[in-house]
C-alpha positions in Angstrom: 79.5 175.9 80.9 80.2 175.0 77.2 81.6 171.5 76.7 84.7 170.9 74.5 84.1 169.8 70.9 84.0 166.0 71.0 85.2 165.7 67.4 88.5 167.5 68.2 88.9 166.1 71.7 88.2 162.4 71.2 90.9 160.9 68.9 91.2 157.4 67.3 94.9 156.6 67.9 95.1 153.2 66.3 92.8 150.6 64.8 93.6 147.0 64.0 92.0 143.5 63.4 93.4 140.6 65.4 92.8 137.2 63.8 94.4 134.7 66.2 94.3 134.1 69.9 95.7 137.1 71.8 96.0 138.7 75.2 92.5 140.0 74.7 90.6 136.9 73.5 90.9 133.5 71.9 88.5 134.6 69.2 89.1 137.2 66.5 88.7 140.8 67.8 88.9 144.4 66.7 91.1 146.6 68.8 91.1 150.4 68.8 93.1 152.8 71.0 91.3 156.0 71.9 92.5 159.2 73.5 89.3 160.9 74.9 91.1 164.2 75.7 88.9 166.4 77.9 86.2 163.7 77.8 88.3 161.6 80.1 86.7 163.7 82.8 83.2 164.2 81.3 80.8 161.3 81.9 77.6 160.4 80.1 75.7 161.6 83.2 77.1 165.1 82.8 75.8 165.5 79.2 72.0 166.4 79.1 70.1 164.3 76.7 73.1 162.0 75.8 71.6 158.7 77.1 68.2 159.4 75.6 69.7 160.2 72.1 71.9 157.1 72.2 69.0 154.8 73.2 66.7 156.4 70.5 69.3 155.5 67.8 70.3 152.1 69.3 67.5 150.7 71.3 69.2 147.3 71.4 71.5 148.8 74.0 68.8 147.9 76.5 69.8 144.3 76.1 73.4 144.9 77.1 74.0 143.5 80.6 77.5 145.0 81.1 79.1 144.5 84.5 75.7 144.9 86.2 74.8 141.4 84.9 71.2 141.9 83.9 69.1 143.4 81.1 69.4 147.2 81.2 72.8 147.0 83.0 74.6 149.2 80.4 71.8 151.7 80.4 72.2 152.0 84.2 75.9 152.6 83.7 75.1 155.3 81.2 72.7 157.1 83.6 75.1 156.7 86.5 77.9 158.1 84.4 80.4 156.2 82.2 83.0 157.4 79.6 83.5 157.6 75.9 85.8 154.5 75.4 83.4 152.2 77.3 80.4 153.6 75.5 82.1 153.1 72.1 82.7 149.4 73.0 79.0 148.8 73.5 78.0 150.9 70.4 80.5 148.9 68.3 78.9 145.7 69.4 75.4 147.0 68.9 76.1 148.3 65.4 77.3 144.8 64.4 74.2 143.3 66.0 71.9 145.6 64.0 73.8 144.5 60.9 72.9 140.9 61.7 76.0 139.7 63.5 75.6 137.9 66.8 78.5 139.3 68.9 78.7 140.1 72.6 82.3 140.1 73.9 84.0 143.4 74.5 86.4 145.2 76.9 87.5 148.7 77.5 90.7 149.1 79.6 93.5 151.6 80.3 95.7 152.0 77.2 99.4 151.6 76.5 100.1 155.3 77.2 98.8 157.7 79.9 95.4 159.2 78.9 94.7 156.5 76.3 92.2 153.6 76.4 92.1 150.3 74.6 88.7 149.1 73.3 88.4 145.5 72.1 85.3 143.7 70.8 84.7 140.5 68.9 83.7 140.5 65.2 82.5 137.9 62.8 83.8 139.7 59.7 87.1 141.6 60.0 86.2 144.6 57.8 82.8 144.9 59.6 84.6 144.9 62.9 87.1 147.6 61.8 84.4 149.8 60.3 82.1 149.4 63.3 84.8 150.6 65.6 85.2 153.8 63.7 81.5 154.3 63.3 80.9 153.7 67.0 83.4 156.4 67.9 81.7 158.8 65.5 78.3 157.9 67.0 79.5 158.7 70.5 81.0 162.0 69.3 77.7 163.0 67.7 75.7 162.0 70.8 78.0 164.1 73.0 77.7 167.0 70.5 73.9 166.7 70.5 73.8 166.0 66.7 73.0 162.3 66.6 70.0 161.7 64.4 70.2 157.9 63.9 72.5 155.2 62.8 70.7 153.8 59.7 73.5 154.9 57.4 76.1 153.1 59.5 74.1 149.9 59.7 73.5 149.9 55.9 77.3 150.4 55.4 78.1 147.5 57.7 75.6 145.2 55.9 77.2 146.0 52.6 80.6 145.2 53.9 79.3 141.9 55.4 78.3 140.8 51.9 82.0 141.0 50.7 84.3 138.0 51.3 85.9 138.1 54.7 89.6 137.7 55.3 90.4 133.9 55.6 90.7 132.5 59.1 94.1 131.5 60.3 94.9 127.9 59.4 98.6 127.8 59.6 99.9 125.1 62.0 103.5 125.0 63.3 105.6 122.6 65.3 106.3 124.8 68.3 105.8 128.4 69.4 108.3 130.1 71.7 107.7 133.3 73.8 109.0 135.1 76.9 111.5 137.7 77.7 114.5 135.4 77.6 116.6 134.2 74.6 113.9 132.8 72.4 116.3 132.4 69.4 118.5 130.1 71.5 115.5 127.8 72.2 115.0 127.5 68.4 118.7 126.9 67.9 118.7 124.1 70.5 115.7 122.4 68.9 117.3 122.5 65.5 120.5 121.2 67.0 118.5 118.2 68.3 117.0 117.3 65.0 113.9 119.4 64.5 113.9 120.4 60.9 114.2 124.1 60.0 111.1 123.7 57.8 109.0 122.3 60.7 108.0 125.7 62.1 109.6 126.6 65.4 108.2 130.2 65.7 109.6 132.9 67.9 106.6 135.0 69.0 107.6 138.1 71.0 105.3 139.2 73.8 104.8 142.5 71.9 103.6 140.6 68.9 101.2 138.7 71.1 99.8 141.9 72.5 99.4 143.8 69.3 98.7 141.2 66.7 98.0 137.9 68.4 99.3 134.4 67.5 100.5 134.2 63.9 99.3 130.6 63.6 96.2 128.6 64.5 97.7 125.6 66.1 101.1 124.4 67.4 102.3 121.0 68.5 103.9 122.5 71.6 104.4 125.8 73.4 107.6 127.0 75.1 107.1 129.8 77.6 110.6 130.8 78.8 109.4 133.2 81.5 106.7 135.8 82.4 109.1 138.8 82.2 108.4 140.5 78.9 110.6 143.5 78.2 109.1 144.7 74.9 105.6 145.8 76.0 104.3 148.9 77.8 104.9 149.0 81.5 101.3 148.1 82.5 101.7 144.7 80.7 104.8 144.0 82.8 102.6 143.8 85.9 103.0 140.1 87.0 99.3 139.2 86.5 99.1 140.8 83.0 102.5 139.3 82.0 101.4 135.8 82.9 98.2 136.2 80.9 100.1 137.6 77.9 102.8 134.9 77.6 100.3 132.1 78.4 98.4 132.9 75.1 100.8 130.5 73.5 99.2 127.6 75.3 95.8 128.3 73.7 97.0 127.0 70.3 98.2 123.7 71.7 95.7 120.8 71.2 94.3 119.2 74.4 96.9 117.0 75.9 99.8 118.6 74.0 102.8 119.9 75.9 103.5 123.3 77.3 107.2 123.7 78.3 107.3 126.1 81.3 109.8 127.2 83.9 109.8 125.9 87.4 108.3 128.2 90.0 106.1 130.1 87.5 103.0 128.5 89.0 100.6 131.0 87.6 101.8 130.2 84.1 101.5 126.5 85.0 97.9 127.0 86.0 97.0 128.9 82.8 98.6 126.3 80.6 96.8 123.5 82.4 93.5 125.3 82.1 94.1 125.5 78.4 94.3 121.7 78.3 98.1 121.3 78.1 100.3 118.8 79.9 103.2 120.5 81.6 106.9 119.9 80.9 108.9 121.8 83.5 112.5 122.9 83.3 115.0 124.2 86.0 118.7 124.7 86.3 118.5 123.1 89.8 119.2 119.4 90.4 115.5 118.5 90.9 112.0 120.0 90.7 110.4 121.2 93.9 107.5 119.1 95.2 105.0 121.6 93.8 106.5 121.7 90.4 106.8 117.9 90.2 103.2 117.3 91.1 102.0 118.8 87.8 104.9 117.8 85.6 104.6 115.1 83.0 108.2 115.7 81.8 111.1 117.6 83.3 114.6 118.9 82.5 117.1 119.5 85.3 120.9 120.0 85.6 123.2 117.6 87.4 127.0 117.9 87.3 126.7 120.4 84.5 124.7 118.1 82.3 121.0 118.2 81.3 118.9 115.3 82.6 115.6 114.8 80.7 112.8 112.8 82.2 109.4 111.8 80.7 107.1 109.3 82.5 109.9 108.2 84.8 112.4 107.4 82.0 115.5 109.6 82.5 118.1 110.3 79.8 121.3 112.3 79.6 120.6 115.4 77.5 124.3 116.4 77.2 126.4 119.1 78.7 125.2 122.7 79.2 127.1 124.8 76.7 128.6 128.2 77.6 127.4 129.9 74.4 123.7 130.0 75.3 121.6 130.6 78.4 120.9 127.5 80.4 117.1 128.2 80.4 117.0 128.3 76.6 119.0 125.1 76.3 116.9 123.3 78.8 113.6 124.5 77.4 114.7 123.6 73.8 115.9 120.1 74.8 112.7 119.5 76.8 110.5 120.7 74.0 112.0 118.2 71.6 111.5 115.4 74.1 107.9 116.5 74.7 107.1 116.6 71.0 108.4 113.1 70.7 106.6 111.6 73.8 103.8 113.8 75.0 101.4 113.8 72.1 97.6 113.8 72.8 96.2 110.2 73.2 92.6 109.8 72.0 92.1 107.1 74.7 92.9 109.6 77.4 96.0 107.8 78.6 99.2 109.6 79.5 102.7 109.1 80.8 101.8 110.1 84.3 103.4 112.8 86.4 107.1 112.9 87.0 107.9 111.3 90.4 
C-alpha cells in the first residue's frame, strides 16, 4: 500500500528558542511543535529502508543511548518502531553534533493539542538550534519518502550559522518573581505597599509564559509560588504533577540559600523548591502551620484574629490586618516575601536562621 506523502502530512506547527529556565530544562533549548498527520500511526519499522538511510546519512546516531541507556539504544528504537517527532529530536541533536556542538539533552512528548507533539532539545547557539530543528524535520521527511541522499548541506549551513554572533544570554536579575494561578498582581501590590521599590523588579510570570518562553530573567532574590493550579495553560499541564513542575521553575533562578515563598500543604512544590537549593517560607490562612509544613519552614506567615503573624527564626511580628480588597493568600505571600528578602539571604558560612518551631 502506498504511504502518504510525508511532506504534506508532517507539519511544523511552531518553532521557538527558549533562553531561560523553563518547564523543559534549566538550560537554553529549542522547542518545535509537530503535527505528524497520518504518520502518527506509521512507525520507522513500517517503512522499508528508512533506518538504513538515516544511519547512512547520520552515522553518529549509533552513539545515541536514548531510553535504552546504552550505545545503539536509539537505533534499536528505530528498528523496533518509533515515530517522526521522536526521530526528529535525535536528528536535531545529531545535526548540531556534526556541526561541532556538544549537545545531548532532548525530549519528545505529547503536544498542547490532540494529534500534536512537542519536541525539545538543547542548543549552544540559538539560531543553530532553530535551524537544526527545521532541518531535522526535513531530513526525517526525506527519509520517509525514500529521497534522503545525505545531510552535508545541512551541516554546512549550521556551521555557517554558528560563526555568527549568538543571541546574548539572559543576565537580567530581579528582586522577586511571582507565579501561580492566584492573584499575582496582588502579591506585587502587597510587596510595594511594604516598601519594596517599584524599580526593584517584582515580576509577575504567568504559568503560560513559563511554559512557552521560560523565565524572563536569569536570577531573582526570591520566588513566590502562590499555588500549583495554573489556569492559562493547556489541559495536560494542569495535571497535578506537571503543574507542580511548571510553577516550580521559579525556584531555579533563586541562588542557593535564597527564599522560596510557598503555600502550606503544597508539599510537592516544597520538595522541588528545596531540591533547587531554596529555603522555604510557608504561608497559610490558618492559625499555625501543620507539623509537616513547619519541619521544612525557615519562615512563616499565618493568620490570628484576622491579623497576619510573620515569623522568621523564631522571631514573631504583627504583619497587620488582612484587608478585604485582596485575596488572603496574596497578602500573606507578599508580606512573607518582604520579610524573607530582608532576613533569609544566603550566608557564605552556611549558617541559617533554623526551622520555624
